[in-house]
C-alpha positions in Angstrom: -18.1 2.1 2.7 -21.7 2.0 1.6 -21.1 -1.2 -0.4 -19.5 -2.8 2.7 -22.5 -1.8 4.9 -25.1 -3.1 2.4 -23.1 -6.3 1.9 -23.0 -6.8 5.7 -26.8 -6.3 5.8 -27.2 -9.0 3.2 -25.1 -11.4 5.2 -26.9 -10.4 8.4 -30.3 -11.1 6.8 -29.2 -14.6 5.7 -27.9 -15.3 9.2 -31.2 -14.0 10.7 -33.2 -16.3 8.5 -31.0 -19.2 9.6 -31.5 -18.3 13.2 -35.3 -18.3 12.8 -35.2 -21.7 11.2 -32.9 -23.0 14.0 -35.0 -21.7 16.9 -38.3 -22.6 15.3 -37.1 -26.2 14.7 -38.4 -26.1 11.1 -35.1 -27.3 9.8 -35.6 -31.0 10.1 -33.2 -33.8 9.0 -29.5 -33.8 8.9 -29.1 -32.3 5.3 -31.5 -29.4 6.0 -30.1 -28.6 9.4 -26.5 -28.8 8.1 -27.3 -26.4 5.2 -29.0 -24.0 7.6 -26.0 -24.0 9.9 -23.6 -23.5 6.9 -25.7 -20.6 5.7 -25.7 -19.2 9.2 -21.9 -19.5 9.5 -21.3 -17.8 6.1 -23.8 -15.1 6.7 -22.4 -14.3 10.2 -18.9 -14.1 8.9 -20.0 -11.8 6.1 -21.8 -9.6 8.5 -19.1 -9.0 11.0 -16.3 -9.0 8.4 -18.1 -6.4 6.3 -18.5 -4.2 9.3 -14.8 -4.3 10.0 -14.1 -3.6 6.3 -16.4 -0.5 6.6 -14.5 0.6 9.7 -11.2 0.4 7.8 -12.4 2.3 4.8 -14.1 4.9 7.0 -10.9 5.3 9.0 -12.4 4.2 12.3 -9.8 1.4 12.3 -6.7 3.0 11.1 -4.2 0.1 11.3 -4.3 -3.6 10.7 -4.4 -5.5 14.0 -1.7 -8.2 14.0 -0.1 -10.2 16.8 1.9 -13.4 17.3 -0.2 -16.6 16.8 -3.0 -14.7 15.1 -3.6 -17.3 12.4 -3.8 -20.0 15.0 -6.4 -18.1 16.9 -8.3 -17.4 13.7 -8.2 -21.1 12.8 -9.3 -22.1 16.3 -12.3 -19.8 16.1 -13.3 -21.2 12.7 -12.8 -24.8 13.8 -14.8 -24.1 17.0 -17.8 -22.8 15.0 -17.7 -25.8 12.6 -17.3 -28.4 15.4 -20.1 -26.7 17.4 -22.4 -26.8 14.3 -21.6 -30.4 13.8 -22.4 -31.1 17.5 -25.8 -29.3 17.1 -26.6 -31.6 14.2 -25.5 -34.7 16.1 -27.3 -33.7 19.3 -30.6 -32.9 17.7 -30.8 -35.5 14.9 -29.0 -38.5 16.4 -29.0 -38.3 20.2 -32.4 -36.6 20.8 -33.8 -37.7 17.5 -36.1 -34.6 17.2 -35.2 -31.1 16.1 -35.4 -29.7 19.7 -34.0 -26.2 20.0 -30.6 -25.8 21.7 -30.7 -22.1 22.3 -27.4 -21.9 24.2 -25.5 -23.9 21.7 -27.0 -22.0 18.8 -26.1 -18.6 20.4 -22.6 -19.9 21.0 -22.4 -21.0 17.4 -23.3 -17.6 16.1 -20.9 -15.9 18.6 -18.0 -18.0 17.2 -19.0 -17.2 13.7 -19.2 -13.5 14.2 -15.9 -13.4 16.1 -14.2 -15.4 13.3 -15.4 -12.8 10.8 -13.9 -10.0 12.8 -10.6 -11.9 13.5 -10.2 -12.8 9.8 -10.7 -9.2 8.6 -8.7 -7.3 11.2 -5.2 -8.2 10.0 -5.9 -7.5 6.4 -4.6 -4.1 5.3 -6.8 -1.2 4.2 -5.6 -1.3 0.6 -7.1 -4.8 0.2 -10.5 -4.0 1.6 -12.1 -3.7 -1.9 -11.1 -7.3 -2.6 -12.2 -8.4 0.8 -15.6 -6.7 0.3 -15.9 -8.5 -3.0 -15.2 -11.8 -1.3 -17.8 -11.1 1.4 -20.2 -10.2 -1.4 -19.8 -13.7 -2.9 -20.2 -15.2 0.6 -23.4 -13.3 1.2 -24.8 -14.6 -2.1 -23.9 -18.1 -1.2 -25.5 -17.8 2.3 -28.7 -16.4 0.8 -28.8 -19.3 -1.8 -28.3 -21.9 1.0 -31.1 -20.4 3.1 -33.3 -20.3 0.0 -32.6 -24.0 -0.5 -33.7 -24.8 3.0 -36.9 -22.7 2.6 -37.5 -24.1 -0.9 -37.7 -20.5 -2.1 -36.6 -20.2 -5.7 -36.3 -16.4 -5.6 -33.8 -16.6 -2.8 -31.9 -19.4 -4.5 -31.6 -17.6 -7.8 -30.8 -14.2 -6.3 -28.2 -15.7 -4.0 -26.5 -17.7 -6.8 -26.4 -14.6 -9.1 -24.9 -12.4 -6.4 -22.4 -15.2 -5.3 -21.3 -15.8 -8.9 -20.9 -12.1 -9.6 -19.0 -11.5 -6.4 -16.6 -14.4 -7.2 -16.1 -13.2 -10.7 -15.3 -9.7 -9.5 -12.9 -11.0 -6.9 -11.0 -13.0 -9.5 -10.8 -10.0 -11.8 -9.4 -7.8 -9.0 -6.9 -10.4 -7.9 -5.8 -10.9 -11.5 -5.4 -7.1 -11.9 -3.0 -7.1 -8.9 -1.3 -10.3 -10.1 -2.1 -11.9 -6.8 -4.1 -14.9 -5.6 -7.2 -14.5 -3.4 -5.4 -16.5 -0.8 -2.5 -14.1 -0.8 -5.0 -11.3 -0.1 -6.7 -13.0 2.8 -3.8 -14.8 4.4 -0.9 -12.4 4.0 0.1 -9.0 5.5 -0.2 -6.9 2.4 -1.7 -3.5 3.1 0.1 -2.9 6.3 2.1 0.3 6.6 5.3 -0.7 4.8 8.6 0.5 6.2 11.1 1.8 3.7 14.5 0.1 3.8 17.4 2.4 4.6 18.9 3.7 1.3 16.1 2.2 -0.8 14.9 5.5 -2.1 17.2 8.4 -2.8 16.4 12.0 -3.6 13.9 14.5 -2.3 10.3 15.6 -3.0 10.1 18.6 -5.3 6.9 20.7 -4.7 5.6 23.0 -7.5 2.8 25.6 -7.6 -0.4 24.3 -9.1 -0.6 27.3 -11.5 2.9 26.6 -12.8 2.0 22.9 -13.4 -1.2 23.9 -15.2 0.7 26.3 -17.5 3.3 23.7 -18.3 0.6 21.3 -19.4 -1.1 24.1 -21.4 2.0 24.3 -23.6 2.6 20.5 -23.8 1.8 18.5 -26.9 0.2 15.6 -25.1 -1.0 14.9 -21.5 -2.2 11.7 -19.8 -4.2 12.0 -16.6 -4.3 9.2 -14.1 -7.3 9.5 -11.7 -7.3 8.0 -8.3 -9.3 7.9 -5.1 -8.1 11.3 -4.1 -10.1 12.8 -7.0 -13.2 11.0 -5.8 -12.7 12.3 -2.2 -12.3 15.8 -3.4 -15.3 15.6 -5.8 -13.0 17.2 -8.4 -14.1 15.3 -11.5 -16.2 18.3 -12.9 -13.2 20.7 -12.4 -10.9 18.2 -14.0 -12.9 18.0 -17.2 -13.2 21.8 -17.2 -9.4 21.9 -17.1 -9.1 19.2 -19.8 -11.3 21.2 -22.1 -9.1 24.3 -21.7 -6.1 22.1 -22.7 -7.9 20.8 -25.7 -8.8 24.3 -26.9 -5.1 25.0 -26.7 -4.4 22.1 -29.0 -3.2 19.6 -26.3 -4.0 15.9 -26.8 -5.4 14.6 -23.5 -6.2 11.1 -22.5 -7.2 9.4 -19.3 -5.5 6.2 -18.1 -7.5 4.0 -15.7 -6.0 1.2 -13.7 -8.3 -1.8 -13.1 -8.1 -1.5 -9.3 -7.8 2.3 -9.0 -10.2 3.7 -6.3 -12.0 1.6 -3.8 -13.9 -0.7 -6.2 -13.2 -1.7 -9.8 -14.9 0.7 -12.3 -15.0 3.6 -9.8 -12.8 5.8 -11.9 -14.8 5.1 -15.0 -18.0 6.0 -13.2 -16.4 9.1 -11.8 -15.3 10.4 -15.2 -18.7 9.5 -16.7 -20.3 11.7 -14.0 -18.3 14.6 -15.4 -19.4 13.8 -19.0 -15.9 12.8 -20.1 -16.2 11.2 -23.5 -15.7 7.5 -23.4 -13.2 7.5 -26.2 -10.8 9.6 -24.0 -10.7 6.9 -21.4 -8.1 4.1 -21.8 -7.5 1.0 -19.7 -4.0 -0.1 -18.6 -3.2 -2.4 -21.5 -4.4 0.1 -24.1 -2.4 3.1 -23.0 0.7 1.8 -21.2 2.9 2.0 -24.4 2.1 5.7 -24.8 3.6 7.0 -21.6 7.1 6.9 -22.9 6.4 9.5 -25.6 4.0 11.7 -23.6 5.0 15.2 -22.6 3.3 15.3 -19.3 1.4 13.0 -16.9 -0.8 14.2 -14.1 -1.6 11.7 -11.3 -4.4 12.7 -9.1 -4.7 11.0 -5.8 -3.3 7.7 -7.0 -0.2 6.0 -5.5 0.2 2.2 -5.8 -1.1 1.9 -9.4 1.9 4.1 -10.7 4.5 2.7 -8.3 7.5 1.5 -10.2 8.5 -0.7 -7.2 6.0 -3.1 -8.5 8.2 -3.5 -11.6 11.7 -3.6 -10.2 11.7 -4.1 -6.4 11.3 -7.8 -5.5 11.0 -7.0 -1.8 8.1 -4.6 -2.4 4.6 -6.0 -1.3 3.2 -5.1 -4.7 6.0 -6.6 -6.7 4.6 -8.2 -9.9 1.4 -6.1 -9.9 0.8 -4.5 -13.4 1.1 -0.7 -13.1 0.6 2.3 -15.3 4.0 3.4 -16.8 3.6 7.0 -15.6 7.3 7.1 -14.6 8.3 6.8 -18.3 6.8 10.2 -19.3 8.9 13.3 -19.8 7.2 15.2 -17.0 5.1 14.0 -14.1 2.9 15.9 -11.7 1.6 14.2 -8.6 -1.5 15.8 -7.0 -1.7 14.8 -3.4 -3.1 16.3 -0.2 0.2 15.7 1.6 3.4 13.8 1.8 1.7 10.5 2.8 2.5 7.2 1.2 -1.0 6.4 -0.1 -3.6 4.0 1.2 -1.4 0.9 1.2 1.4 2.7 3.1 4.0 1.8 0.5 6.7 4.3 -0.4 6.7 5.3 -4.0 10.1 6.0 -5.6 8.3 7.7 -8.6 7.8 10.8 -6.3 11.6 11.2 -6.0 12.4 11.0 -9.7 14.1 13.8 -11.6 11.1 14.2 -13.9 8.5 14.3 -11.1 7.1 17.2 -9.1 4.5 17.3 -6.3 1.5 19.5 -6.4 0.1 19.5 -2.8 -3.5 20.2 -2.0 -7.1 19.0 -2.3 -7.6 17.9 -5.9 -10.5 20.2 -6.6 -8.6 23.2 -5.1 -5.5 22.4 -7.2 -7.6 22.1 -10.4 -9.3 25.4 -9.7 -5.8 27.1 -9.5 -4.7 25.4 -12.7 -7.8 26.6 -14.5 -7.3 30.2 -13.2 -3.7 30.1 -14.3 -4.6 29.1 -17.9 -7.4 31.6 -18.1 -5.0 34.2 -16.8 -2.7 33.6 -19.7 -5.6 34.3 -22.1 -6.6 37.5 -20.3 -3.0 38.7 -20.3 -2.7 38.0 -24.0 
């Protein structure tokens, strides 16, 4: 959420610089005025779009807003802003011949740009907000670089190009990790609350006490832990590592499996585990650990959903079909730590939860881990 807000501030700053140039008539000549307007358009879209992204991540906007003809409306808003920008250039540079301010047209131009940013972001599902924020980050950098070019300010140009390139690179990495194109993220309905097809998932959820799950892992030979956003929300990383150290003392081999898009931004889980002083050699990325799940005694998934959803592997009608996932479903025993029976941030049903080898441990991640720790320590005191 904070990243989205900061990114929106950057876009707003670029748009504000452009507005000052437009109203002060310092942007003279067709090239300079065109670049200023382009920077204003991109910065405004980044500002309003980032604010909507923040609202989705914060839970202020709980559902994507979609309606018939929405893409046509979005295209119309974008086209209107572009045409109006072109008209401003034509009016001031060709018809009038001097860079006279056109306050009403400029204000209308900014209004269309801001509305387009809102309309473009509203239909995108919450699960795709990290990718969207990354896109807007790239756009903010581009807007700053363009305004730096107009102002002939090398610092702005360099900073903008670096931010834009980094944002574009991050966006491409995230899209690749989900096996989807950037266009698929922006122009499709992924991330909406998915409806389960009748008969698609059979079985029932099997809850288990946190203490019993902790004791089972205490006597396992190997355990893989899959952290997700639920762990971050609960601030449970310290308790998690405390639990892991108890398992290690008991002779259990413990590893962490991190998916590239786990959490709200790439690298969030790595940072989270680093905060708890988890040794780096215990943390494995998807491609390095996926083969180990099939011969692992137990897997504990904490607050993750889509990154362990086998529907991505075998259900062609699933919105996440084709996305690389962690093969948690192949382990001998799986414990899913969740606050409730929800479907996860993307709203996609997970057949893993109904598997014969899977049990649900309900509760806040930190509270659950405290109970697991107490159960294992209780064994020692009893002995």
